N, C-alpha and C positions, 0 to 999 in steps of 0.2 A: 504493499500500500504506499502510495505517495504521502508522506507525513506532512505536506503542504498542499493537500488537496483543496482545490479552490471550492469543491462542495461541503466541507466540513468546516462550520463556523468556529469551532475551537481551535482547529490547527491553522486557520487564518490568523488568529491572534499571536501565534507562537513567534518567539525570536528565531530567526534562521541562522544557525551555526553550522559551520563546516566541521567535519569531524576533528580537524586540527584545533580548531577553536574551542571544541569540546573538551578535548584533551588538556589544553591548556587551562581552561577555567576549573576543571577537575583537579589537576595538579596543584594550581594556586590555591583552591579551596582547602586541599588536603595539607598543605604546607602551613596555612593560616589556622587550621585546626590544631596542628601538632605545636605550632608556636604558642597559640594562646591557651592549650591546655596542657602544655608541658609534656607532650608525649616523647617518648624514646625515640631517638633518631633512627635507630634500626627498625623499629615498628613502623615509622613513617615511610621509610624506603621500601620496606616489604609491602605497605599498602599502596604506595605509588605504583609499583611494579604490577600488583594484582589488578588495579584500576585500570591501567593502560592497557593490559593485556584483554580485559573485558571490552573496552571501548574499541580496540582495534579489531577485535573478533565479532562483537555483536552491536556495536555502537552505543552501548549503554552499561550501566553498572548500578549496583544496590547500595544506598548508603546504609551504614550501620545506624542502630538507634542512637548511639551518642553523636554521630555525625548529623543526623536529622535534627536532633535538639539543638546542636550549636548552630547550624545552618539557619535554623528558623529564628534564632535569637539574633544572630549577625544580620539577617535580612532586615528585620524589625529596625536594628541600630543603624543600618545604612539607609532606611527608607527616608528620603528628604522631605516627604510631604506630611510627616507626623510630628507634632509637638510634644507628645508625652512618652519620649523614649527614655526617661530617666530610669525606669525600671525593667530595662530591656533584659536585664540578667535572670529577672524572676519570671520570664514569660513562660506559662505552662504549655508544654508541648505534648498534645496526644497524637499517638502514631496509630492510625487507622488504616495502613496501607492494605490490610488484608479485607476490607469491607468493599464490596464492588457493586451491590445492587442498590438503585436509586432510593428506595424506601428505607434500606439499611443505613445508607449513608445520612439521609435525614434525622433518622432514629439517632444515630451516634452524635451528630451535631448538637440535638436537642438535649440529649443525656449530657453531654460534655458542658453545654452552656448552663444546665441547671446546677451542675457541680460549681461552676464559676460564679454563679449568682449569690449563693451564700447568704440568703436572707437580705439582699441588697448590697452586701460587702463585695462588690464585682471585682474580679482580678482579671488581668488580661491573659488570654489563652488563643491557642491556635489547635485546630484538628485538621491532620495532613492525612490525605487519601492517596491512593496509588498515583505514580508519575505517568506521563503520557510517553509512549514508545512509538516506533515506526508501525507496529502492528496492533496497536491497542490504544483506544481514546478512553480515559475513565469516565465515570459520571461527573458532571459539572453542573453548576447553578448559572441559570440565566439571569435569576433575580440579583440586583446590586446589593441588596442586604436581605438578611433572613426575614426581618420585620419591614414591611413597607405599607403605606396607606395608599388606597386606590385613588385614582383620578378620573373623573367623568367628564367628557365633552357631551353637552346636551345639544339637541337639534337647533336650539335657539342660539347657540354659541356661548351659553352659559356654562362655566365650569365649577364642577363640585369637586373638593378634595385637593390632592397634590397634584399640580400641573405636570410636574416632571415624571410622574407615572400614569400618563394616559395612555401611552402606547403598550406598556405591559400590562395594564388593565385590560384592554382590548385582547391582548394574547391569552391572559387567563380566562376570559369570557369564551374565547374560541376553544379553549381546552376543557371547556365544561363547567368553570367556575359561575355560580349563581350569586350575583351580588344581592345585599338585601333590599327588600321591596322599596323601603324607604332610604333611598342612597343618602349616605352622610359624608362629611368630611374626614371621618376617622375610621373607615372600613378596612379592616386589616386583609391585606391581599393574600392569596396563596402564595407558596413559593414555588417557582417555576424551575424544573430541572430538566437536563438533557441526559438521557441514557447512553451507555457506550455505543449502542448502535444508531444513535441519532434521535431516538423516539423521545418526545417531550412528554413531560408529566407536570400536573398542577396538583400540589398537596395543599390541603386546608390546614390553617393553624388556628388554634383556640386564643381567643384574647388573653386567657389566663397565663399562656406561655410568655407573652410580651411584657408582663408586669407593668401595665400602663399607668400612667402618673397624670392626674387631673391638675391643670394649671390654673391656680388661684393666687390672689394678692389679698393679704390682709387689710391694707389700706384702702383698696379699691374693689369692693365686692362686685361691681358691675363687670369686672373681668371673666368671673365665673360664669356669667350668662352666656358667654360665647361657646363654652363647652370645649374649650382646648384641652388637650391631652398629648402625650408622646410615649412611646415606649422606652423602657428602663436601658436595654442594652443594645448598642450598636454593633451588629455583627456584619462584617463585610464578607461577601461571599463570591465575589466574581473576580478577585484578585489572583494572579497566577505568581506562586512561589518559585522562584528560581536560585538553584545553588549548585555550584560545582559542574555545571553543564546540563544538568537535570531539571525538568520543569515539572511543577506539581500544579494543575490547573484547578484542582479542588482542594483549597486550603483555607476554610473559612475562619476569620480572625476577629476577635472581639476585645474591645477595651471597655471604656466607660466615657460618659459624655462629658464635653465642655459645654458650659451653659449657652454660649455664642453660637454653637452649633444649630441649637434649637431656636433660640430666641432672636438671633441677629441674622439668620439665614434661612433656616426651614420654614419658619411661620410668617416671615415678612418679605422674603424675596419675591419678585413680580413673577419670577419663572417657577416659583413653588406655591405657598398658599396665599401670598399677596394680601396680607391681613394687616398691614401697617395702619391703614386708615380706621378700619373697624377697631383695632385694638386702642389707637389713640382716643376715639370716641368713647370705648368703655372706660377708659382711665378718666375720663371726665376733662380732656384737654380741649382748649379752644383752637381747633385747627382751621377755623375759616378766617381769622383776621390777619394771615399771613406771616405768623410767628415762624420764623425758619427753624427754631429749635425744638418744636413740638414732636419731631422724629427721634431727636436725641433722647428726650425724655422717655417718649415710648420705648425705645430700645433699652434704656437703662432699667426702667420699671419692669419690663417684661423679662430681662435677664433676672433681676431680682425675684420676681414670681416664679421662674423655672427653678432657680436655686433653691428657694424656700420651699416649693412644692416637693422637689425630690427629697431634699433632706427631711421633710416632715414624714414622708412615706419611707424613709430609712433607706434611700437609694443613693449610692454613691455617685457624685457628681462634683466638678471643679469649676472653678471660675478662670476667667482669661488671666487675670493677674496672677494666680496661683500657678497655672500652667506655664506662664512665660519664665517665672521664677524657676520652675522645675527644668525648663529647657536650657536656661543660662547655666544651671548645676551640671546638667547633662554635659554642655559644652565645656565646662571647665574640666569634668571628669575625662572627656576624651582628649583634651588637650594634655592632662597629666599622664595619660597612657601613651602619648605620642601619636595621637591620631587627629586629623582634621574632621570635625563633624560635617556630614553631608546635609544640606539644608536648602529648601526653595523658600524665598522670601515671601513671595504671595501666599504661600499655605501655612508658614509659620507664625507670621504676624496676625493677630486675632482681628475679626472684623469690627470689633468694638474697642473704642478708646486705644488704638494701636499705638500712637505716639506715647502714651503713658506707660507702655510695657517696654521692659528693657530690651527684648528681642527686636523692637523696632529699629534700634541703633546697631545691631549686630550684623557685620558683613557676613554674607551667606553665599555658598556656591553648592549647586547640585553636583556631585562627583559621579553619578550614575554607577555606583559601585555594585558589584555582585559579591555574595548573595543580596537578593532583593524581592520586592513585590511589584508587579506591573499588571495592567489591564491588557495592554495590546502593545504588539511591535510597531504598530502604525502611530502609536501616541508616546506614551511614557516610557515604554519598553524600547524604543528606537536606539537609545544611546547606551543602554546598559552594557557593561564589560568589566573585564579586569583591567587594573591599571597596568598596561603593558610595560611602561618604563619601570615601574617597580618590580614587575614580573622578572624582565630581563636582568635589572639590578640583583635581584635576589638569587636568581641562576648564577650570575657572575660572582656575587659574594660567597655562595656556597662552593663554587670551584676555586675561589681564591683560598678559602680556609682549608680545602682539601690539600691544595699545593703547598700550603704553609706547614700542615702536618706532616706532609711527606718530607718537606725539607728538614723539619725538626727531627724526625726519626732517622733521617740520613745522617745528621750531624751526631746524633747520640751513637749511632753504629760507628761512625768515624772516630770518635772520642774513645770508644771502647777498645777499638784496634789500637790506636795509638798507646792507650795505657797498657795493653798487653805487650807491645814491642818494647 
């Protein structure tokens, strides 16, 4: 089978690597694993030879459980679009490479997610399923997130719900999903998955699984009348995990929310719920007299409402100031480890009070390092790869150290011969 088949939407998203590039990425990954885990050089050399033989013979190899755990954590550490990487070392990695059926994959994700929820004390975790190979496409998620709300485009042009999800809502209906008779703003969509043979499925989810939180404000009771709510756990399901030249297209990842994601983007963006005016009116603000700052007040109070509502419900959430301080600490830790943190400014700087956050003034560069996550080779995956300069330098350094050792051994042998003479 052509792994880049034009008829396979999963394979169209994959990075295109030659066998030589795959070997390079595998070797670089194994050496990074050995260096950061303190692996014995002899074990590293044996593992390199084993992997190279497998790649040359079959074009693939299998990561050990330790390598899989290490690679997933480094992928998160390298991901330039995430502000919350301070706790990358504690990422919980669930190895589910033996699970192959779509229904079982979903069951595994929900099971792991329930363990990570812990009565609202959410921890960051990833569940990794089988990698893609030349002759096998694993089960994948078409849904961007595990939990999403429907978006309906009515015949009169009116939109109900999340504008961003209009197309996937249509797909869910075609796959047999029956929306509620009274369509609302927060109808939980089924999760859409694609089987290994390309068959698509829509699996219904219970609202209880989403642990939804009603958004209210103690000082503005009118906000409750809008019926706003949001699910507790953001679980990204459509990213591809790439490590050591191997791609895992089914690797759902969950963290916990930063309030601005909900309050400053999802509920007010024109391409999402577009509720800025409605919320401003519910807060009792006078939006008709041309006050240019009513939007600022709306966003601030909505952020306050989201944070207070989540915390009252016992659900973990962070604000943008705390998240920015954590990212600065992450940057300092990376610097002390001799690494430059990879970051993308437009994703790291919060959409609320950006210049009041220390990350606003931090120089950033997306290094596109692997291991990493990406959605498509046509977009964020286009520039991913190893630092070839560093790769060649590390090879040169290893050879130089080997030559120095040979010279020292030769000098010792020479000195012993002279002593005997």
